[in-house]
PDB file of N, CA, C and O in Angstrom:
ATOM      1  N   MET A   1      26.937 -25.412   0.644  1.00  0.00           N
ATOM      2  CA  MET A   1      25.518 -25.267   0.876  1.00  0.00           C
ATOM      3  C   MET A   1      25.265 -24.336   2.067  1.00  0.00           C
ATOM      4  O   MET A   1      24.324 -23.543   2.041  1.00  0.00           O
ATOM      5  N   GLU A   2      26.082 -24.426   3.087  1.00  0.00           N
ATOM      6  CA  GLU A   2      25.917 -23.555   4.242  1.00  0.00           C
ATOM      7  C   GLU A   2      26.154 -22.094   3.866  1.00  0.00           C
ATOM      8  O   GLU A   2      25.459 -21.205   4.359  1.00  0.00           O
ATOM      9  N   THR A   3      27.126 -21.845   3.001  1.00  0.00           N
ATOM     10  CA  THR A   3      27.404 -20.480   2.550  1.00  0.00           C
ATOM     11  C   THR A   3      26.216 -19.932   1.767  1.00  0.00           C
ATOM     12  O   THR A   3      25.837 -18.774   1.940  1.00  0.00           O
ATOM     13  N   LEU A   4      25.635 -20.754   0.914  1.00  0.00           N
ATOM     14  CA  LEU A   4      24.465 -20.350   0.141  1.00  0.00           C
ATOM     15  C   LEU A   4      23.301 -20.014   1.067  1.00  0.00           C
ATOM     16  O   LEU A   4      22.642 -18.991   0.881  1.00  0.00           O
ATOM     17  N   ASN A   5      23.043 -20.852   2.053  1.00  0.00           N
ATOM     18  CA  ASN A   5      21.960 -20.593   3.009  1.00  0.00           C
ATOM     19  C   ASN A   5      22.198 -19.309   3.775  1.00  0.00           C
ATOM     20  O   ASN A   5      21.268 -18.530   3.982  1.00  0.00           O
ATOM     21  N   LEU A   6      23.430 -19.075   4.199  1.00  0.00           N
ATOM     22  CA  LEU A   6      23.758 -17.859   4.925  1.00  0.00           C
ATOM     23  C   LEU A   6      23.540 -16.627   4.057  1.00  0.00           C
ATOM     24  O   LEU A   6      22.990 -15.630   4.526  1.00  0.00           O
ATOM     25  N   ARG A   7      23.959 -16.683   2.818  1.00  0.00           N
ATOM     26  CA  ARG A   7      23.773 -15.537   1.913  1.00  0.00           C
ATOM     27  C   ARG A   7      22.304 -15.276   1.619  1.00  0.00           C
ATOM     28  O   ARG A   7      21.885 -14.124   1.515  1.00  0.00           O
ATOM     29  N   LEU A   8      21.530 -16.328   1.486  1.00  0.00           N
ATOM     30  CA  LEU A   8      20.085 -16.145   1.275  1.00  0.00           C
ATOM     31  C   LEU A   8      19.432 -15.496   2.489  1.00  0.00           C
ATOM     32  O   LEU A   8      18.590 -14.612   2.335  1.00  0.00           O
ATOM     33  N   LYS A   9      19.803 -15.917   3.683  1.00  0.00           N
ATOM     34  CA  LYS A   9      19.249 -15.325   4.901  1.00  0.00           C
ATOM     35  C   LYS A   9      19.622 -13.855   5.020  1.00  0.00           C
ATOM     36  O   LYS A   9      18.825 -13.056   5.511  1.00  0.00           O
ATOM     37  N   GLN A  10      20.816 -13.488   4.582  1.00  0.00           N
ATOM     38  CA  GLN A  10      21.261 -12.103   4.671  1.00  0.00           C
ATOM     39  C   GLN A  10      20.538 -11.208   3.674  1.00  0.00           C
ATOM     40  O   GLN A  10      20.445 -10.002   3.899  1.00  0.00           O
ATOM     41  N   ARG A  11      20.031 -11.756   2.593  1.00  0.00           N
ATOM     42  CA  ARG A  11      19.359 -10.965   1.561  1.00  0.00           C
ATOM     43  C   ARG A  11      17.925 -10.628   1.904  1.00  0.00           C
ATOM     44  O   ARG A  11      17.381  -9.658   1.377  1.00  0.00           O
ATOM     45  N   PHE A  12      17.306 -11.394   2.764  1.00  0.00           N
ATOM     46  CA  PHE A  12      15.905 -11.179   3.099  1.00  0.00           C
ATOM     47  C   PHE A  12      15.786 -10.450   4.423  1.00  0.00           C
ATOM     48  O   PHE A  12      16.487 -10.768   5.383  1.00  0.00           O
ATOM     49  N   LEU A  13      14.904  -9.481   4.469  1.00  0.00           N
ATOM     50  CA  LEU A  13      14.659  -8.704   5.669  1.00  0.00           C
ATOM     51  C   LEU A  13      13.535  -9.367   6.454  1.00  0.00           C
ATOM     52  O   LEU A  13      12.454  -9.613   5.918  1.00  0.00           O
ATOM     53  N   THR A  14      13.789  -9.647   7.702  1.00  0.00           N
ATOM     54  CA  THR A  14      12.729 -10.224   8.529  1.00  0.00           C
ATOM     55  C   THR A  14      11.947  -9.080   9.160  1.00  0.00           C
ATOM     56  O   THR A  14      12.522  -8.106   9.645  1.00  0.00           O
ATOM     57  N   ALA A  15      10.661  -9.215   9.145  1.00  0.00           N
ATOM     58  CA  ALA A  15       9.796  -8.173   9.706  1.00  0.00           C
ATOM     59  C   ALA A  15       8.556  -8.829  10.296  1.00  0.00           C
ATOM     60  O   ALA A  15       8.197  -9.953   9.944  1.00  0.00           O
ATOM     61  N   GLN A  16       7.915  -8.103  11.198  1.00  0.00           N
ATOM     62  CA  GLN A  16       6.679  -8.602  11.780  1.00  0.00           C
ATOM     63  C   GLN A  16       5.551  -8.465  10.765  1.00  0.00           C
ATOM     64  O   GLN A  16       5.579  -7.582   9.908  1.00  0.00           O
ATOM     65  N   LEU A  17       4.569  -9.337  10.868  1.00  0.00           N
ATOM     66  CA  LEU A  17       3.502  -9.374   9.875  1.00  0.00           C
ATOM     67  C   LEU A  17       2.518  -8.220   9.991  1.00  0.00           C
ATOM     68  O   LEU A  17       2.016  -7.747   8.971  1.00  0.00           O
ATOM     69  N   VAL A  18       2.227  -7.755  11.192  1.00  0.00           N
ATOM     70  CA  VAL A  18       1.215  -6.710  11.365  1.00  0.00           C
ATOM     71  C   VAL A  18       1.628  -5.407  10.672  1.00  0.00           C
ATOM     72  O   VAL A  18       0.811  -4.843   9.943  1.00  0.00           O
ATOM     73  N   PRO A  19       2.856  -4.898  10.860  1.00  0.00           N
ATOM     74  CA  PRO A  19       3.223  -3.671  10.145  1.00  0.00           C
ATOM     75  C   PRO A  19       3.200  -3.834   8.623  1.00  0.00           C
ATOM     76  O   PRO A  19       2.859  -2.895   7.904  1.00  0.00           O
ATOM     77  N   ILE A  20       3.557  -5.003   8.139  1.00  0.00           N
ATOM     78  CA  ILE A  20       3.512  -5.244   6.695  1.00  0.00           C
ATOM     79  C   ILE A  20       2.071  -5.215   6.207  1.00  0.00           C
ATOM     80  O   ILE A  20       1.788  -4.632   5.160  1.00  0.00           O
ATOM     81  N   PHE A  21       1.152  -5.837   6.948  1.00  0.00           N
ATOM     82  CA  PHE A  21      -0.258  -5.836   6.584  1.00  0.00           C
ATOM     83  C   PHE A  21      -0.822  -4.419   6.600  1.00  0.00           C
ATOM     84  O   PHE A  21      -1.542  -4.027   5.682  1.00  0.00           O
ATOM     85  N   VAL A  22      -0.500  -3.651   7.637  1.00  0.00           N
ATOM     86  CA  VAL A  22      -0.996  -2.278   7.741  1.00  0.00           C
ATOM     87  C   VAL A  22      -0.473  -1.436   6.585  1.00  0.00           C
ATOM     88  O   VAL A  22      -1.218  -0.633   6.023  1.00  0.00           O
ATOM     89  N   GLN A  23       0.796  -1.606   6.223  1.00  0.00           N
ATOM     90  CA  GLN A  23       1.363  -0.858   5.099  1.00  0.00           C
ATOM     91  C   GLN A  23       0.651  -1.215   3.799  1.00  0.00           C
ATOM     92  O   GLN A  23       0.344  -0.329   3.001  1.00  0.00           O
ATOM     93  N   GLY A  24       0.386  -2.489   3.578  1.00  0.00           N
ATOM     94  CA  GLY A  24      -0.327  -2.906   2.373  1.00  0.00           C
ATOM     95  C   GLY A  24      -1.741  -2.363   2.313  1.00  0.00           C
ATOM     96  O   GLY A  24      -2.199  -1.912   1.263  1.00  0.00           O
ATOM     97  N   ALA A  25      -2.436  -2.409   3.451  1.00  0.00           N
ATOM     98  CA  ALA A  25      -3.801  -1.880   3.492  1.00  0.00           C
ATOM     99  C   ALA A  25      -3.812  -0.376   3.260  1.00  0.00           C
ATOM    100  O   ALA A  25      -4.696   0.140   2.577  1.00  0.00           O
ATOM    101  N   THR A  26      -2.837   0.331   3.824  1.00  0.00           N
ATOM    102  CA  THR A  26      -2.737   1.778   3.626  1.00  0.00           C
ATOM    103  C   THR A  26      -2.462   2.111   2.168  1.00  0.00           C
ATOM    104  O   THR A  26      -3.049   3.041   1.615  1.00  0.00           O
ATOM    105  N   ASN A  27      -1.574   1.352   1.549  1.00  0.00           N
ATOM    106  CA  ASN A  27      -1.282   1.581   0.128  1.00  0.00           C
ATOM    107  C   ASN A  27      -2.521   1.377  -0.731  1.00  0.00           C
ATOM    108  O   ASN A  27      -2.787   2.168  -1.636  1.00  0.00           O
ATOM    109  N   ASP A  28      -3.280   0.320  -0.453  1.00  0.00           N
ATOM    110  CA  ASP A  28      -4.504   0.060  -1.217  1.00  0.00           C
ATOM    111  C   ASP A  28      -5.536   1.161  -1.013  1.00  0.00           C
ATOM    112  O   ASP A  28      -6.183   1.588  -1.969  1.00  0.00           O
ATOM    113  N   LEU A  29      -5.696   1.624   0.222  1.00  0.00           N
ATOM    114  CA  LEU A  29      -6.646   2.699   0.506  1.00  0.00           C
ATOM    115  C   LEU A  29      -6.259   3.981  -0.239  1.00  0.00           C
ATOM    116  O   LEU A  29      -7.110   4.633  -0.843  1.00  0.00           O
ATOM    117  N   LEU A  30      -4.985   4.335  -0.193  1.00  0.00           N
ATOM    118  CA  LEU A  30      -4.535   5.542  -0.895  1.00  0.00           C
ATOM    119  C   LEU A  30      -4.724   5.414  -2.401  1.00  0.00           C
ATOM    120  O   LEU A  30      -5.091   6.382  -3.068  1.00  0.00           O
ATOM    121  N   TYR A  31      -4.475   4.223  -2.939  1.00  0.00           N
ATOM    122  CA  TYR A  31      -4.683   4.007  -4.364  1.00  0.00           C
ATOM    123  C   TYR A  31      -6.158   4.214  -4.717  1.00  0.00           C
ATOM    124  O   TYR A  31      -6.476   4.829  -5.735  1.00  0.00           O
ATOM    125  N   CYS A  32      -7.055   3.698  -3.874  1.00  0.00           N
ATOM    126  CA  CYS A  32      -8.491   3.859  -4.132  1.00  0.00           C
ATOM    127  C   CYS A  32      -8.915   5.325  -4.049  1.00  0.00           C
ATOM    128  O   CYS A  32      -9.723   5.786  -4.856  1.00  0.00           O
ATOM    129  N   LEU A  33      -8.374   6.054  -3.078  1.00  0.00           N
ATOM    130  CA  LEU A  33      -8.755   7.457  -2.915  1.00  0.00           C
ATOM    131  C   LEU A  33      -8.210   8.330  -4.044  1.00  0.00           C
ATOM    132  O   LEU A  33      -8.811   9.354  -4.370  1.00  0.00           O
ATOM    133  N   LEU A  34      -7.106   7.952  -4.636  1.00  0.00           N
ATOM    134  CA  LEU A  34      -6.518   8.744  -5.711  1.00  0.00           C
ATOM    135  C   LEU A  34      -7.029   8.345  -7.089  1.00  0.00           C
ATOM    136  O   LEU A  34      -6.691   8.980  -8.088  1.00  0.00           O
ATOM    137  N   HIS A  35      -7.844   7.291  -7.145  1.00  0.00           N
ATOM    138  CA  HIS A  35      -8.428   6.848  -8.409  1.00  0.00           C
ATOM    139  C   HIS A  35      -9.407   7.906  -8.923  1.00  0.00           C
ATOM    140  O   HIS A  35     -10.094   8.555  -8.135  1.00  0.00           O
ATOM    141  N   ARG A  36      -9.465   8.073 -10.226  1.00  0.00           N
ATOM    142  CA  ARG A  36     -10.365   9.071 -10.816  1.00  0.00           C
ATOM    143  C   ARG A  36     -11.683   8.430 -11.211  1.00  0.00           C
ATOM    144  O   ARG A  36     -11.719   7.358 -11.817  1.00  0.00           O
ATOM    145  N   ASP A  37     -12.769   9.113 -10.853  1.00  0.00           N
ATOM    146  CA  ASP A  37     -14.097   8.693 -11.277  1.00  0.00           C
ATOM    147  C   ASP A  37     -14.255   9.119 -12.728  1.00  0.00           C
ATOM    148  O   ASP A  37     -13.881  10.235 -13.086  1.00  0.00           O
ATOM    149  N   SER A  38     -14.793   8.264 -13.552  1.00  0.00           N
ATOM    150  CA  SER A  38     -14.837   8.536 -14.994  1.00  0.00           C
ATOM    151  C   SER A  38     -15.838   9.627 -15.380  1.00  0.00           C
ATOM    152  O   SER A  38     -15.584  10.390 -16.312  1.00  0.00           O
ATOM    153  N   GLU A  39     -16.965   9.709 -14.683  1.00  0.00           N
ATOM    154  CA  GLU A  39     -17.978  10.680 -15.092  1.00  0.00           C
ATOM    155  C   GLU A  39     -17.593  12.132 -14.768  1.00  0.00           C
ATOM    156  O   GLU A  39     -17.538  12.950 -15.686  1.00  0.00           O
ATOM    157  N   PRO A  40     -17.325  12.484 -13.508  1.00  0.00           N
ATOM    158  CA  PRO A  40     -16.945  13.878 -13.262  1.00  0.00           C
ATOM    159  C   PRO A  40     -15.450  14.141 -13.458  1.00  0.00           C
ATOM    160  O   PRO A  40     -15.005  15.286 -13.377  1.00  0.00           O
ATOM    161  N   ASN A  41     -14.668  13.071 -13.718  1.00  0.00           N
ATOM    162  CA  ASN A  41     -13.223  13.167 -13.917  1.00  0.00           C
ATOM    163  C   ASN A  41     -12.539  13.847 -12.733  1.00  0.00           C
ATOM    164  O   ASN A  41     -11.687  14.720 -12.899  1.00  0.00           O
ATOM    165  N   LYS A  42     -12.936  13.421 -11.536  1.00  0.00           N
ATOM    166  CA  LYS A  42     -12.315  13.912 -10.309  1.00  0.00           C
ATOM    167  C   LYS A  42     -11.818  12.717  -9.510  1.00  0.00           C
ATOM    168  O   LYS A  42     -12.313  11.599  -9.649  1.00  0.00           O
ATOM    169  N   GLN A  43     -10.829  12.984  -8.674  1.00  0.00           N
ATOM    170  CA  GLN A  43     -10.348  11.927  -7.798  1.00  0.00           C
ATOM    171  C   GLN A  43     -11.397  11.631  -6.734  1.00  0.00           C
ATOM    172  O   GLN A  43     -12.152  12.515  -6.329  1.00  0.00           O
ATOM    173  N   ILE A  44     -11.438  10.383  -6.288  1.00  0.00           N
ATOM    174  CA  ILE A  44     -12.409   9.969  -5.277  1.00  0.00           C
ATOM    175  C   ILE A  44     -12.245  10.806  -4.011  1.00  0.00           C
ATOM    176  O   ILE A  44     -13.234  11.175  -3.377  1.00  0.00           O
ATOM    177  N   LEU A  45     -11.003  11.104  -3.642  1.00  0.00           N
ATOM    178  CA  LEU A  45     -10.763  11.930  -2.465  1.00  0.00           C
ATOM    179  C   LEU A  45     -11.388  13.311  -2.624  1.00  0.00           C
ATOM    180  O   LEU A  45     -11.940  13.848  -1.663  1.00  0.00           O
ATOM    181  N   GLN A  46     -11.311  13.894  -3.815  1.00  0.00           N
ATOM    182  CA  GLN A  46     -11.937  15.198  -4.059  1.00  0.00           C
ATOM    183  C   GLN A  46     -13.450  15.111  -3.912  1.00  0.00           C
ATOM    184  O   GLN A  46     -14.070  16.002  -3.331  1.00  0.00           O
ATOM    185  N   LEU A  47     -14.041  14.055  -4.429  1.00  0.00           N
ATOM    186  CA  LEU A  47     -15.493  13.882  -4.324  1.00  0.00           C
ATOM    187  C   LEU A  47     -15.921  13.737  -2.868  1.00  0.00           C
ATOM    188  O   LEU A  47     -16.938  14.298  -2.461  1.00  0.00           O
ATOM    189  N   LEU A  48     -15.150  12.988  -2.082  1.00  0.00           N
ATOM    190  CA  LEU A  48     -15.479  12.842  -0.663  1.00  0.00           C
ATOM    191  C   LEU A  48     -15.350  14.162   0.085  1.00  0.00           C
ATOM    192  O   LEU A  48     -16.178  14.473   0.941  1.00  0.00           O
ATOM    193  N   MET A  49     -14.324  14.935  -0.230  1.00  0.00           N
ATOM    194  CA  MET A  49     -14.137  16.214   0.442  1.00  0.00           C
ATOM    195  C   MET A  49     -15.247  17.205   0.077  1.00  0.00           C
ATOM    196  O   MET A  49     -15.661  18.006   0.915  1.00  0.00           O
ATOM    197  N   GLU A  50     -15.723  17.156  -1.156  1.00  0.00           N
ATOM    198  CA  GLU A  50     -16.807  18.038  -1.579  1.00  0.00           C
ATOM    199  C   GLU A  50     -18.119  17.698  -0.885  1.00  0.00           C
ATOM    200  O   GLU A  50     -18.895  18.596  -0.560  1.00  0.00           O
ATOM    201  N   THR A  51     -18.377  16.413  -0.653  1.00  0.00           N
ATOM    202  CA  THR A  51     -19.620  16.032  -0.005  1.00  0.00           C
ATOM    203  C   THR A  51     -19.597  16.354   1.479  1.00  0.00           C
ATOM    204  O   THR A  51     -20.658  16.543   2.074  1.00  0.00           O
ATOM    205  N   ARG A  52     -18.430  16.422   2.092  1.00  0.00           N
ATOM    206  CA  ARG A  52     -18.331  16.743   3.527  1.00  0.00           C
ATOM    207  C   ARG A  52     -18.495  18.249   3.785  1.00  0.00           C
ATOM    208  O   ARG A  52     -18.887  18.643   4.884  1.00  0.00           O
ATOM    209  N   SER A  53     -18.204  19.085   2.797  1.00  0.00           N
ATOM    210  CA  SER A  53     -18.288  20.532   3.036  1.00  0.00           C
ATOM    211  C   SER A  53     -19.590  21.124   2.558  1.00  0.00           C
ATOM    212  O   SER A  53     -19.806  22.329   2.690  1.00  0.00           O
TER     213      SER A  53
END
């Protein structure tokens, strides 16, 4: 049982929660910006860049 516990601990990477949360939020934001709007068939990021210029 001790060997099993040791092997399980070695398989999992320990990390701090804040960087993991930031990475997840960044991934979601990028996914939203790269999503295509159905009517003009452009990416959301393209639409935002067009409105700023």
